[in-house]
N, CA, C and O atoms as CSV, one atom per row, in Angstrom:
chain,resi,resn,atom,element,x,y,z
A,1,MET,N,N,-23.719,38.561,-15.852
A,1,MET,CA,C,-22.548,38.583,-14.998
A,1,MET,C,C,-22.480,39.927,-14.288
A,1,MET,O,O,-22.818,40.964,-14.859
A,2,ASN,N,N,-22.048,39.896,-13.058
A,2,ASN,CA,C,-21.935,41.090,-12.239
A,2,ASN,C,C,-20.794,41.965,-12.761
A,2,ASN,O,O,-19.660,41.495,-12.857
A,3,PRO,N,N,-21.073,43.241,-13.103
A,3,PRO,CA,C,-20.003,44.095,-13.637
A,3,PRO,C,C,-18.947,44.425,-12.586
A,3,PRO,O,O,-17.821,44.769,-12.946
A,4,ALA,N,N,-19.280,44.328,-11.284
A,4,ALA,CA,C,-18.298,44.626,-10.236
A,4,ALA,C,C,-17.381,43.434,-9.954
A,4,ALA,O,O,-16.411,43.551,-9.204
A,5,TYR,N,N,-17.692,42.305,-10.552
A,5,TYR,CA,C,-16.911,41.100,-10.312
A,5,TYR,C,C,-15.573,41.188,-11.026
A,5,TYR,O,O,-15.506,41.527,-12.207
A,6,ARG,N,N,-14.521,40.882,-10.301
A,6,ARG,CA,C,-13.191,40.779,-10.901
A,6,ARG,C,C,-12.646,39.402,-10.568
A,6,ARG,O,O,-12.674,38.963,-9.419
A,7,ARG,N,N,-12.167,38.754,-11.563
A,7,ARG,CA,C,-11.731,37.374,-11.388
A,7,ARG,C,C,-10.584,37.241,-10.379
A,7,ARG,O,O,-10.576,36.311,-9.572
A,8,HIS,N,N,-9.645,38.139,-10.420
A,8,HIS,CA,C,-8.472,38.027,-9.548
A,8,HIS,C,C,-8.501,39.125,-8.500
A,8,HIS,O,O,-7.609,39.972,-8.448
A,9,HIS,N,N,-9.523,39.104,-7.675
A,9,HIS,CA,C,-9.683,40.101,-6.627
A,9,HIS,C,C,-8.599,39.899,-5.565
A,9,HIS,O,O,-8.325,38.759,-5.189
A,10,PRO,N,N,-7.975,40.978,-5.070
A,10,PRO,CA,C,-6.891,40.821,-4.092
A,10,PRO,C,C,-7.315,40.135,-2.796
A,10,PRO,O,O,-6.492,39.478,-2.159
A,11,LYS,N,N,-8.574,40.271,-2.391
A,11,LYS,CA,C,-9.020,39.634,-1.157
A,11,LYS,C,C,-9.039,38.114,-1.283
A,11,LYS,O,O,-9.022,37.415,-0.269
A,12,TRP,N,N,-9.074,37.604,-2.473
A,12,TRP,CA,C,-9.190,36.169,-2.670
A,12,TRP,C,C,-7.839,35.479,-2.752
A,12,TRP,O,O,-7.780,34.275,-3.002
A,13,TYR,N,N,-6.772,36.204,-2.550
A,13,TYR,CA,C,-5.453,35.596,-2.600
A,13,TYR,C,C,-5.270,34.667,-1.404
A,13,TYR,O,O,-5.554,35.049,-0.269
A,14,ARG,N,N,-4.812,33.488,-1.648
A,14,ARG,CA,C,-4.511,32.529,-0.594
A,14,ARG,C,C,-3.054,32.102,-0.759
A,14,ARG,O,O,-2.640,31.630,-1.817
A,15,ALA,N,N,-2.302,32.279,0.302
A,15,ALA,CA,C,-0.904,31.863,0.256
A,15,ALA,C,C,-0.840,30.348,0.129
A,15,ALA,O,O,-1.661,29.632,0.701
A,16,ARG,N,N,0.127,29.875,-0.613
A,16,ARG,CA,C,0.284,28.433,-0.787
A,16,ARG,C,C,0.799,27.826,0.513
A,16,ARG,O,O,1.689,28.371,1.167
A,17,MET,N,N,0.223,26.696,0.865
A,17,MET,CA,C,0.630,25.999,2.086
A,17,MET,C,C,1.342,24.716,1.695
A,17,MET,O,O,0.893,24.005,0.796
A,18,PRO,N,N,2.440,24.418,2.357
A,18,PRO,CA,C,3.088,23.131,2.086
A,18,PRO,C,C,2.196,21.983,2.550
A,18,PRO,O,O,1.385,22.145,3.462
A,19,ILE,N,N,2.352,20.836,1.921
A,19,ILE,CA,C,1.469,19.711,2.214
A,19,ILE,C,C,1.665,19.191,3.645
A,19,ILE,O,O,0.728,18.654,4.237
A,20,PHE,N,N,2.843,19.341,4.192
A,20,PHE,CA,C,3.103,18.864,5.550
A,20,PHE,C,C,3.136,20.013,6.549
A,20,PHE,O,O,3.986,20.037,7.439
A,21,TRP,N,N,2.224,20.958,6.409
A,21,TRP,CA,C,2.148,22.104,7.312
A,21,TRP,C,C,1.902,21.674,8.745
A,21,TRP,O,O,2.290,22.379,9.676
A,22,TRP,N,N,1.272,20.540,8.935
A,22,TRP,CA,C,0.876,20.085,10.257
A,22,TRP,C,C,2.032,19.497,11.059
A,22,TRP,O,O,1.855,19.138,12.223
A,23,PHE,N,N,3.221,19.394,10.449
A,23,PHE,CA,C,4.406,18.956,11.189
A,23,PHE,C,C,5.032,20.095,11.991
A,23,PHE,O,O,5.921,19.847,12.806
A,24,ARG,N,N,4.602,21.311,11.783
A,24,ARG,CA,C,5.247,22.470,12.398
A,24,ARG,C,C,5.005,22.575,13.894
A,24,ARG,O,O,5.897,22.985,14.637
A,25,LYS,N,N,3.821,22.214,14.341
A,25,LYS,CA,C,3.488,22.314,15.762
A,25,LYS,C,C,2.943,20.979,16.253
A,25,LYS,O,O,2.265,20.259,15.519
A,26,ALA,N,N,3.251,20.665,17.504
A,26,ALA,CA,C,2.796,19.396,18.079
A,26,ALA,C,C,1.270,19.324,18.132
A,26,ALA,O,O,0.692,18.258,17.921
A,27,ALA,N,N,0.616,20.452,18.413
A,27,ALA,CA,C,-0.853,20.452,18.490
A,27,ALA,C,C,-1.463,20.139,17.128
A,27,ALA,O,O,-2.448,19.405,17.043
A,28,TYR,N,N,-0.887,20.689,16.065
A,28,TYR,CA,C,-1.385,20.390,14.721
A,28,TYR,C,C,-1.171,18.911,14.390
A,28,TYR,O,O,-2.038,18.258,13.810
A,29,PHE,N,N,0.000,18.399,14.771
A,29,PHE,CA,C,0.318,17.005,14.486
A,29,PHE,C,C,-0.654,16.071,15.204
A,29,PHE,O,O,-1.143,15.108,14.612
A,30,ARG,N,N,-0.939,16.354,16.489
A,30,ARG,CA,C,-1.886,15.520,17.232
A,30,ARG,C,C,-3.281,15.575,16.607
A,30,ARG,O,O,-3.980,14.564,16.550
A,31,PHE,N,N,-3.679,16.750,16.143
A,31,PHE,CA,C,-4.995,16.891,15.511
A,31,PHE,C,C,-5.088,16.026,14.253
A,31,PHE,O,O,-6.043,15.269,14.084
A,32,ILE,N,N,-4.095,16.144,13.379
A,32,ILE,CA,C,-4.123,15.367,12.133
A,32,ILE,C,C,-3.985,13.878,12.433
A,32,ILE,O,O,-4.639,13.053,11.795
A,33,ALA,N,N,-3.136,13.528,13.403
A,33,ALA,CA,C,-2.984,12.114,13.759
A,33,ALA,C,C,-4.304,11.545,14.269
A,33,ALA,O,O,-4.668,10.420,13.926
A,34,ARG,N,N,-5.026,12.318,15.088
A,34,ARG,CA,C,-6.322,11.838,15.576
A,34,ARG,C,C,-7.291,11.651,14.410
A,34,ARG,O,O,-8.029,10.666,14.367
A,35,GLU,N,N,-7.291,12.576,13.484
A,35,GLU,CA,C,-8.182,12.444,12.330
A,35,GLU,C,C,-7.806,11.232,11.479
A,35,GLU,O,O,-8.685,10.540,10.966
A,36,LEU,N,N,-6.517,10.971,11.328
A,36,LEU,CA,C,-6.086,9.820,10.533
A,36,LEU,C,C,-6.396,8.498,11.230
A,36,LEU,O,O,-6.596,7.481,10.565
A,37,THR,N,N,-6.438,8.502,12.557
A,37,THR,CA,C,-6.773,7.262,13.259
A,37,THR,C,C,-8.239,6.882,13.080
A,37,THR,O,O,-8.642,5.790,13.481
A,38,SER,N,N,-9.029,7.747,12.495
A,38,SER,CA,C,-10.416,7.385,12.175
A,38,SER,C,C,-10.461,6.222,11.190
A,38,SER,O,O,-11.432,5.465,11.164
A,39,VAL,N,N,-9.422,6.079,10.385
A,39,VAL,CA,C,-9.336,4.934,9.466
A,39,VAL,C,C,-9.292,3.636,10.275
A,39,VAL,O,O,-9.921,2.647,9.897
A,40,PHE,N,N,-8.555,3.637,11.381
A,40,PHE,CA,C,-8.479,2.447,12.226
A,40,PHE,C,C,-9.808,2.181,12.933
A,40,PHE,O,O,-10.167,1.026,13.164
A,41,VAL,N,N,-10.524,3.222,13.271
A,41,VAL,CA,C,-11.859,3.061,13.859
A,41,VAL,C,C,-12.782,2.388,12.838
A,41,VAL,O,O,-13.530,1.472,13.180
A,42,ALA,N,N,-12.726,2.843,11.604
A,42,ALA,CA,C,-13.543,2.234,10.549
A,42,ALA,C,C,-13.135,0.776,10.326
A,42,ALA,O,O,-13.993,-0.090,10.153
A,43,TYR,N,N,-11.823,0.502,10.329
A,43,TYR,CA,C,-11.342,-0.871,10.150
A,43,TYR,C,C,-11.878,-1.779,11.253
A,43,TYR,O,O,-12.329,-2.890,10.974
A,44,SER,N,N,-11.834,-1.317,12.499
A,44,SER,CA,C,-12.308,-2.167,13.591
A,44,SER,C,C,-13.816,-2.395,13.495
A,44,SER,O,O,-14.305,-3.456,13.883
A,45,SER,N,N,-14.550,-1.422,12.990
A,45,SER,CA,C,-15.993,-1.604,12.790
A,45,SER,C,C,-16.265,-2.654,11.715
A,45,SER,O,O,-17.137,-3.507,11.879
A,46,VAL,N,N,-15.521,-2.587,10.627
A,46,VAL,CA,C,-15.681,-3.579,9.559
A,46,VAL,C,C,-15.267,-4.961,10.057
A,46,VAL,O,O,-15.914,-5.959,9.738
A,47,LEU,N,N,-14.194,-5.020,10.836
A,47,LEU,CA,C,-13.747,-6.301,11.391
A,47,LEU,C,C,-14.834,-6.917,12.271
A,47,LEU,O,O,-15.060,-8.126,12.217
A,48,LEU,N,N,-15.498,-6.110,13.069
A,48,LEU,CA,C,-16.586,-6.612,13.909
A,48,LEU,C,C,-17.735,-7.146,13.051
A,48,LEU,O,O,-18.316,-8.184,13.368
A,49,LEU,N,N,-18.061,-6.444,11.974
A,49,LEU,CA,C,-19.130,-6.918,11.083
A,49,LEU,C,C,-18.749,-8.229,10.406
A,49,LEU,O,O,-19.589,-9.116,10.253
A,50,VAL,N,N,-17.493,-8.354,10.000
A,50,VAL,CA,C,-17.032,-9.603,9.382
A,50,VAL,C,C,-17.086,-10.741,10.402
A,50,VAL,O,O,-17.450,-11.867,10.065
A,51,GLN,N,N,-16.725,-10.443,11.637
A,51,GLN,CA,C,-16.792,-11.466,12.677
A,51,GLN,C,C,-18.242,-11.894,12.928
A,51,GLN,O,O,-18.513,-13.083,13.093
A,52,LEU,N,N,-19.160,-10.950,12.959
A,52,LEU,CA,C,-20.576,-11.300,13.125
A,52,LEU,C,C,-21.078,-12.142,11.959
A,52,LEU,O,O,-21.890,-13.049,12.145
A,53,ARG,N,N,-20.597,-11.840,10.768
A,53,ARG,CA,C,-20.983,-12.639,9.594
A,53,ARG,C,C,-20.441,-14.059,9.709
A,53,ARG,O,O,-21.120,-15.020,9.347
A,54,ALA,N,N,-19.210,-14.189,10.216
A,54,ALA,CA,C,-18.629,-15.521,10.403
A,54,ALA,C,C,-19.403,-16.306,11.459
A,54,ALA,O,O,-19.610,-17.510,11.308
A,55,VAL,N,N,-19.829,-15.637,12.516
A,55,VAL,CA,C,-20.628,-16.309,13.550
A,55,VAL,C,C,-21.950,-16.782,12.952
A,55,VAL,O,O,-22.400,-17.894,13.227
A,56,ALA,N,N,-22.565,-15.934,12.137
A,56,ALA,CA,C,-23.848,-16.295,11.528
A,56,ALA,C,C,-23.701,-17.409,10.500
A,56,ALA,O,O,-24.644,-18.165,10.268
A,57,ALA,N,N,-22.528,-17.519,9.881
A,57,ALA,CA,C,-22.321,-18.527,8.838
A,57,ALA,C,C,-22.100,-19.922,9.409
A,57,ALA,O,O,-22.218,-20.909,8.683
A,58,GLY,N,N,-21.787,-20.019,10.681
A,58,GLY,CA,C,-21.625,-21.342,11.282
A,58,GLY,C,C,-20.254,-21.550,11.890
A,58,GLY,O,O,-19.374,-20.697,11.779
A,59,PRO,N,N,-20.081,-22.707,12.542
A,59,PRO,CA,C,-18.834,-22.972,13.259
A,59,PRO,C,C,-17.600,-23.073,12.353
A,59,PRO,O,O,-16.503,-22.679,12.751
A,60,GLU,N,N,-17.779,-23.597,11.143
A,60,GLU,CA,C,-16.626,-23.726,10.243
A,60,GLU,C,C,-16.114,-22.352,9.816
A,60,GLU,O,O,-14.907,-22.110,9.802
A,61,ALA,N,N,-17.026,-21.463,9.472
A,61,ALA,CA,C,-16.628,-20.110,9.068
A,61,ALA,C,C,-15.988,-19.367,10.233
A,61,ALA,O,O,-15.018,-18.632,10.048
A,62,LEU,N,N,-16.527,-19.556,11.427
A,62,LEU,CA,C,-15.943,-18.908,12.604
A,62,LEU,C,C,-14.554,-19.464,12.891
A,62,LEU,O,O,-13.657,-18.716,13.280
A,63,ALA,N,N,-14.367,-20.768,12.702
A,63,ALA,CA,C,-13.045,-21.373,12.914
A,63,ALA,C,C,-12.034,-20.822,11.910
A,63,ALA,O,O,-10.893,-20.537,12.274
A,64,ARG,N,N,-12.447,-20.670,10.647
A,64,ARG,CA,C,-11.542,-20.091,9.634
A,64,ARG,C,C,-11.192,-18.652,9.987
A,64,ARG,O,O,-10.036,-18.243,9.877
A,65,PHE,N,N,-12.194,-17.884,10.412
A,65,PHE,CA,C,-11.953,-16.486,10.772
A,65,PHE,C,C,-11.023,-16.394,11.981
A,65,PHE,O,O,-10.116,-15.562,12.010
A,66,THR,N,N,-11.249,-17.245,12.970
A,66,THR,CA,C,-10.396,-17.245,14.158
A,66,THR,C,C,-8.976,-17.667,13.805
A,66,THR,O,O,-8.016,-17.113,14.340
A,67,ALA,N,N,-8.831,-18.637,12.914
A,67,ALA,CA,C,-7.491,-19.048,12.472
A,67,ALA,C,C,-6.793,-17.892,11.765
A,67,ALA,O,O,-5.592,-17.686,11.945
A,68,TRP,N,N,-7.533,-17.144,10.969
A,68,TRP,CA,C,-6.943,-15.973,10.295
A,68,TRP,C,C,-6.504,-14.930,11.320
A,68,TRP,O,O,-5.453,-14.309,11.164
A,69,LEU,N,N,-7.299,-14.739,12.362
A,69,LEU,CA,C,-6.947,-13.763,13.395
A,69,LEU,C,C,-5.681,-14.146,14.151
A,69,LEU,O,O,-5.007,-13.273,14.699
A,70,HIS,N,N,-5.344,-15.438,14.192
A,70,HIS,CA,C,-4.167,-15.886,14.925
A,70,HIS,C,C,-2.879,-15.837,14.097
A,70,HIS,O,O,-1.811,-16.156,14.621
A,71,LEU,N,N,-2.949,-15.454,12.842
A,71,LEU,CA,C,-1.729,-15.322,12.035
A,71,LEU,C,C,-0.883,-14.172,12.573
A,71,LEU,O,O,-1.418,-13.145,12.991
A,72,ARG,N,N,0.442,-14.346,12.562
A,72,ARG,CA,C,1.341,-13.330,13.125
A,72,ARG,C,C,1.180,-11.946,12.490
A,72,ARG,O,O,1.116,-10.958,13.222
A,73,PRO,N,N,1.111,-11.835,11.160
A,73,PRO,CA,C,0.946,-10.487,10.592
A,73,PRO,C,C,-0.367,-9.824,11.011
A,73,PRO,O,O,-0.421,-8.608,11.195
A,74,VAL,N,N,-1.411,-10.615,11.158
A,74,VAL,CA,C,-2.709,-10.065,11.564
A,74,VAL,C,C,-2.646,-9.613,13.019
A,74,VAL,O,O,-3.193,-8.567,13.369
A,75,VAL,N,N,-1.986,-10.391,13.863
A,75,VAL,CA,C,-1.829,-9.991,15.271
A,75,VAL,C,C,-1.017,-8.701,15.353
A,75,VAL,O,O,-1.361,-7.801,16.120
A,76,ALA,N,N,0.062,-8.605,14.566
A,76,ALA,CA,C,0.876,-7.383,14.560
A,76,ALA,C,C,0.048,-6.186,14.091
A,76,ALA,O,O,0.137,-5.101,14.665
A,77,LEU,N,N,-0.754,-6.388,13.049
A,77,LEU,CA,C,-1.620,-5.314,12.565
A,77,LEU,C,C,-2.594,-4.880,13.653
A,77,LEU,O,O,-2.840,-3.687,13.831
A,78,HIS,N,N,-3.143,-5.838,14.375
A,78,HIS,CA,C,-4.131,-5.503,15.393
A,78,HIS,C,C,-3.507,-4.842,16.618
A,78,HIS,O,O,-4.189,-4.109,17.334
A,79,VAL,N,N,-2.229,-5.086,16.870
A,79,VAL,CA,C,-1.538,-4.337,17.925
A,79,VAL,C,C,-1.441,-2.870,17.515
A,79,VAL,O,O,-1.673,-1.978,18.330
A,80,VAL,N,N,-1.098,-2.623,16.253
A,80,VAL,CA,C,-1.041,-1.243,15.741
A,80,VAL,C,C,-2.429,-0.608,15.793
A,80,VAL,O,O,-2.569,0.554,16.175
A,81,VAL,N,N,-3.449,-1.366,15.411
A,81,VAL,CA,C,-4.827,-0.858,15.453
A,81,VAL,C,C,-5.222,-0.513,16.888
A,81,VAL,O,O,-5.847,0.521,17.126
A,82,LEU,N,N,-4.864,-1.368,17.841
A,82,LEU,CA,C,-5.185,-1.096,19.245
A,82,LEU,C,C,-4.524,0.192,19.723
A,82,LEU,O,O,-5.168,1.010,20.381
A,83,LEU,N,N,-3.249,0.380,19.400
A,83,LEU,CA,C,-2.555,1.606,19.805
A,83,LEU,C,C,-3.197,2.837,19.170
A,83,LEU,O,O,-3.353,3.869,19.822
A,84,ALA,N,N,-3.567,2.723,17.893
A,84,ALA,CA,C,-4.212,3.850,17.212
A,84,ALA,C,C,-5.574,4.154,17.829
A,84,ALA,O,O,-5.938,5.319,17.987
A,85,LEU,N,N,-6.325,3.115,18.177
A,85,LEU,CA,C,-7.640,3.326,18.789
A,85,LEU,C,C,-7.518,3.940,20.181
A,85,LEU,O,O,-8.329,4.785,20.560
A,86,LEU,N,N,-6.517,3.523,20.936
A,86,LEU,CA,C,-6.305,4.127,22.258
A,86,LEU,C,C,-5.927,5.597,22.124
A,86,LEU,O,O,-6.424,6.436,22.874
A,87,PHE,N,N,-5.048,5.914,21.170
A,87,PHE,CA,C,-4.675,7.311,20.932
A,87,PHE,C,C,-5.904,8.121,20.531
A,87,PHE,O,O,-6.117,9.224,21.033
A,88,HIS,N,N,-6.708,7.573,19.630
A,88,HIS,CA,C,-7.911,8.255,19.160
A,88,HIS,C,C,-8.870,8.508,20.329
A,88,HIS,O,O,-9.408,9.606,20.469
A,89,THR,N,N,-9.076,7.502,21.153
A,89,THR,CA,C,-10.014,7.628,22.265
A,89,THR,C,C,-9.546,8.650,23.286
A,89,THR,O,O,-10.323,9.499,23.722
A,90,VAL,N,N,-8.278,8.572,23.669
A,90,VAL,CA,C,-7.764,9.490,24.690
A,90,VAL,C,C,-7.799,10.928,24.186
A,90,VAL,O,O,-8.219,11.825,24.917
A,91,THR,N,N,-7.366,11.161,22.954
A,91,THR,CA,C,-7.383,12.536,22.440
A,91,THR,C,C,-8.811,13.030,22.239
A,91,THR,O,O,-9.088,14.215,22.426
A,92,TRP,N,N,-9.714,12.139,21.863
A,92,TRP,CA,C,-11.117,12.529,21.699
A,92,TRP,C,C,-11.727,12.903,23.049
A,92,TRP,O,O,-12.447,13.896,23.154
A,93,LEU,N,N,-11.441,12.110,24.076
A,93,LEU,CA,C,-11.985,12.407,25.400
A,93,LEU,C,C,-11.417,13.708,25.960
A,93,LEU,O,O,-12.103,14.413,26.700
A,94,HIS,N,N,-10.184,14.030,25.620
A,94,HIS,CA,C,-9.598,15.282,26.107
A,94,HIS,C,C,-10.198,16.504,25.418
A,94,HIS,O,O,-10.037,17.626,25.898
A,95,LEU,N,N,-10.883,16.299,24.307
A,95,LEU,CA,C,-11.581,17.407,23.651
A,95,LEU,C,C,-12.931,17.702,24.298
A,95,LEU,O,O,-13.464,18.802,24.149
A,96,ALA,N,N,-13.476,16.742,25.005
A,96,ALA,CA,C,-14.828,16.876,25.554
A,96,ALA,C,C,-15.008,18.104,26.439
A,96,ALA,O,O,-16.008,18.803,26.278
A,97,PRO,N,N,-14.103,18.406,27.361
A,97,PRO,CA,C,-14.335,19.597,28.196
A,97,PRO,C,C,-14.364,20.898,27.401
A,97,PRO,O,O,-14.989,21.868,27.830
A,98,ARG,N,N,-13.709,20.930,26.272
A,98,ARG,CA,C,-13.737,22.141,25.444
A,98,ARG,C,C,-15.027,22.237,24.642
A,98,ARG,O,O,-15.507,23.332,24.349
A,99,ALA,N,N,-15.585,21.079,24.289
A,99,ALA,CA,C,-16.779,21.069,23.448
A,99,ALA,C,C,-18.071,21.114,24.262
A,99,ALA,O,O,-19.093,21.603,23.781
A,100,ILE,N,N,-18.026,20.608,25.488
A,100,ILE,CA,C,-19.225,20.527,26.316
A,100,ILE,C,C,-19.082,21.500,27.480
A,100,ILE,O,O,-18.173,21.377,28.300
A,101,VAL,N,N,-19.971,22.446,27.539
A,101,VAL,CA,C,-19.996,23.380,28.665
A,101,VAL,C,C,-21.229,23.048,29.489
A,101,VAL,O,O,-22.359,23.257,29.048
A,102,ILE,N,N,-21.003,22.531,30.681
A,102,ILE,CA,C,-22.103,22.157,31.571
A,102,ILE,C,C,-22.163,23.182,32.696
A,102,ILE,O,O,-21.155,23.496,33.330
A,103,ARG,N,N,-23.351,23.686,32.925
A,103,ARG,CA,C,-23.535,24.669,33.994
A,103,ARG,C,C,-24.507,24.110,35.024
A,103,ARG,O,O,-25.536,23.527,34.682
A,104,LEU,N,N,-24.159,24.298,36.280
A,104,LEU,CA,C,-25.060,24.001,37.389
A,104,LEU,C,C,-25.392,25.331,38.036
A,104,LEU,O,O,-24.578,25.912,38.754
A,105,GLY,N,N,-26.590,25.799,37.772
A,105,GLY,CA,C,-26.945,27.150,38.204
A,105,GLY,C,C,-26.174,28.147,37.355
A,105,GLY,O,O,-26.276,28.141,36.128
A,106,ARG,N,N,-25.408,28.996,38.009
A,106,ARG,CA,C,-24.598,29.978,37.277
A,106,ARG,C,C,-23.142,29.556,37.161
A,106,ARG,O,O,-22.350,30.226,36.498
A,107,ARG,N,N,-22.789,28.459,37.797
A,107,ARG,CA,C,-21.401,28.029,37.806
A,107,ARG,C,C,-21.156,26.972,36.738
A,107,ARG,O,O,-21.992,26.105,36.483
A,108,ARG,N,N,-19.997,27.074,36.132
A,108,ARG,CA,C,-19.595,26.093,35.128
A,108,ARG,C,C,-18.936,24.902,35.823
A,108,ARG,O,O,-18.130,25.066,36.739
A,109,VAL,N,N,-19.297,23.700,35.366
A,109,VAL,CA,C,-18.675,22.492,35.899
A,109,VAL,C,C,-17.221,22.480,35.432
A,109,VAL,O,O,-16.959,22.709,34.251
A,110,PRO,N,N,-16.268,22.218,36.334
A,110,PRO,CA,C,-14.855,22.237,35.936
A,110,PRO,C,C,-14.546,21.217,34.841
A,110,PRO,O,O,-15.176,20.163,34.752
A,111,ASP,N,N,-13.563,21.557,34.016
A,111,ASP,CA,C,-13.169,20.674,32.917
A,111,ASP,C,C,-12.747,19.295,33.420
A,111,ASP,O,O,-13.027,18.282,32.779
A,112,VAL,N,N,-12.078,19.262,34.562
A,112,VAL,CA,C,-11.614,17.985,35.114
A,112,VAL,C,C,-12.801,17.079,35.433
A,112,VAL,O,O,-12.722,15.868,35.225
A,113,ALA,N,N,-13.884,17.638,35.926
A,113,ALA,CA,C,-15.068,16.836,36.249
A,113,ALA,C,C,-15.690,16.248,34.980
A,113,ALA,O,O,-16.117,15.093,34.972
A,114,VAL,N,N,-15.739,17.038,33.919
A,114,VAL,CA,C,-16.275,16.532,32.644
A,114,VAL,C,C,-15.379,15.419,32.114
A,114,VAL,O,O,-15.866,14.386,31.654
A,115,LEU,N,N,-14.069,15.634,32.180
A,115,LEU,CA,C,-13.115,14.636,31.697
A,115,LEU,C,C,-13.213,13.349,32.511
A,115,LEU,O,O,-13.225,12.256,31.945
A,116,LEU,N,N,-13.282,13.474,33.826
A,116,LEU,CA,C,-13.408,12.286,34.671
A,116,LEU,C,C,-14.731,11.563,34.424
A,116,LEU,O,O,-14.786,10.335,34.491
A,117,GLY,N,N,-15.787,12.307,34.141
A,117,GLY,CA,C,-17.058,11.677,33.796
A,117,GLY,C,C,-16.965,10.855,32.523
A,117,GLY,O,O,-17.521,9.760,32.442
A,118,HIS,N,N,-16.265,11.380,31.533
A,118,HIS,CA,C,-16.098,10.637,30.282
A,118,HIS,C,C,-15.222,9.397,30.486
A,118,HIS,O,O,-15.525,8.326,29.961
A,119,TYR,N,N,-14.139,9.546,31.248
A,119,TYR,CA,C,-13.304,8.376,31.532
A,119,TYR,C,C,-14.079,7.338,32.342
A,119,TYR,O,O,-13.917,6.137,32.123
A,120,GLY,N,N,-14.914,7.785,33.268
A,120,GLY,CA,C,-15.744,6.857,34.027
A,120,GLY,C,C,-16.729,6.115,33.140
A,120,GLY,O,O,-16.940,4.915,33.309
A,121,ALA,N,N,-17.330,6.826,32.195
A,121,ALA,CA,C,-18.257,6.176,31.255
A,121,ALA,C,C,-17.518,5.168,30.379
A,121,ALA,O,O,-18.043,4.093,30.091
A,122,TRP,N,N,-16.305,5.511,29.957
A,122,TRP,CA,C,-15.487,4.591,29.152
A,122,TRP,C,C,-15.173,3.335,29.964
A,122,TRP,O,O,-15.286,2.220,29.456
A,123,LEU,N,N,-14.782,3.518,31.218
A,123,LEU,CA,C,-14.471,2.387,32.086
A,123,LEU,C,C,-15.715,1.529,32.320
A,123,LEU,O,O,-15.630,0.301,32.293
A,124,ALA,N,N,-16.856,2.155,32.547
A,124,ALA,CA,C,-18.097,1.406,32.765
A,124,ALA,C,C,-18.495,0.622,31.516
A,124,ALA,O,O,-18.903,-0.536,31.614
A,125,ALA,N,N,-18.380,1.242,30.351
A,125,ALA,CA,C,-18.717,0.543,29.102
A,125,ALA,C,C,-17.761,-0.624,28.863
A,125,ALA,O,O,-18.185,-1.693,28.424
A,126,SER,N,N,-16.481,-0.425,29.150
A,126,SER,CA,C,-15.510,-1.514,28.991
A,126,SER,C,C,-15.811,-2.645,29.964
A,126,SER,O,O,-15.734,-3.818,29.598
A,127,GLY,N,N,-16.154,-2.298,31.201
A,127,GLY,CA,C,-16.517,-3.320,32.178
A,127,GLY,C,C,-17.754,-4.092,31.763
A,127,GLY,O,O,-17.825,-5.305,31.960
A,128,LEU,N,N,-18.727,-3.403,31.190
A,128,LEU,CA,C,-19.939,-4.070,30.710
A,128,LEU,C,C,-19.615,-5.048,29.584
A,128,LEU,O,O,-20.149,-6.156,29.553
A,129,VAL,N,N,-18.754,-4.649,28.672
A,129,VAL,CA,C,-18.367,-5.540,27.571
A,129,VAL,C,C,-17.651,-6.771,28.114
A,129,VAL,O,O,-17.935,-7.890,27.687
A,130,VAL,N,N,-16.725,-6.577,29.053
A,130,VAL,CA,C,-16.017,-7.717,29.650
A,130,VAL,C,C,-17.007,-8.632,30.360
A,130,VAL,O,O,-16.923,-9.853,30.231
A,131,TRP,N,N,-17.935,-8.061,31.101
A,131,TRP,CA,C,-18.931,-8.865,31.807
A,131,TRP,C,C,-19.796,-9.653,30.823
A,131,TRP,O,O,-20.083,-10.827,31.056
A,132,LEU,N,N,-20.212,-9.016,29.728
A,132,LEU,CA,C,-21.035,-9.709,28.727
A,132,LEU,C,C,-20.265,-10.829,28.042
A,132,LEU,O,O,-20.844,-11.864,27.713
A,133,LEU,N,N,-18.979,-10.638,27.824
A,133,LEU,CA,C,-18.180,-11.673,27.167
A,133,LEU,C,C,-17.919,-12.866,28.085
A,133,LEU,O,O,-17.651,-13.966,27.601
A,134,ARG,N,N,-17.992,-12.667,29.385
A,134,ARG,CA,C,-17.746,-13.756,30.328
A,134,ARG,C,C,-18.987,-14.614,30.545
A,134,ARG,O,O,-18.886,-15.679,31.153
A,135,LEU,N,N,-20.151,-14.185,30.068
A,135,LEU,CA,C,-21.386,-14.965,30.273
A,135,LEU,C,C,-21.365,-16.261,29.513
A,135,LEU,O,O,-22.324,-17.030,29.577
């Protein structure tokens, strides 16, 4: 054991934080809310996998799954999931200009251009999905 080691060194003191510290500022609240909406992202991914399994199992399984999706509590849950996913997506896209620094020559591309590029990609991907579903 290191003789210079002291178990209760003053530098290691950490002030206790209340569990709801993130309610103090709106920016903290939005950050934690975005992180918590990741649960809804995971739920929608699992729902898609279950739907693919129902499609693979045949028309009867797909009919049962579709009937379950039409139940009022499930529709209400999916409205909440949709709102959470939209919040997650919008807040995630607004982080992109801070995380991605694009330079053309010596000049930095403005944050608005990066943000509009991400929104354009989102719109294009959504349009592609709608087009594929209409086939």
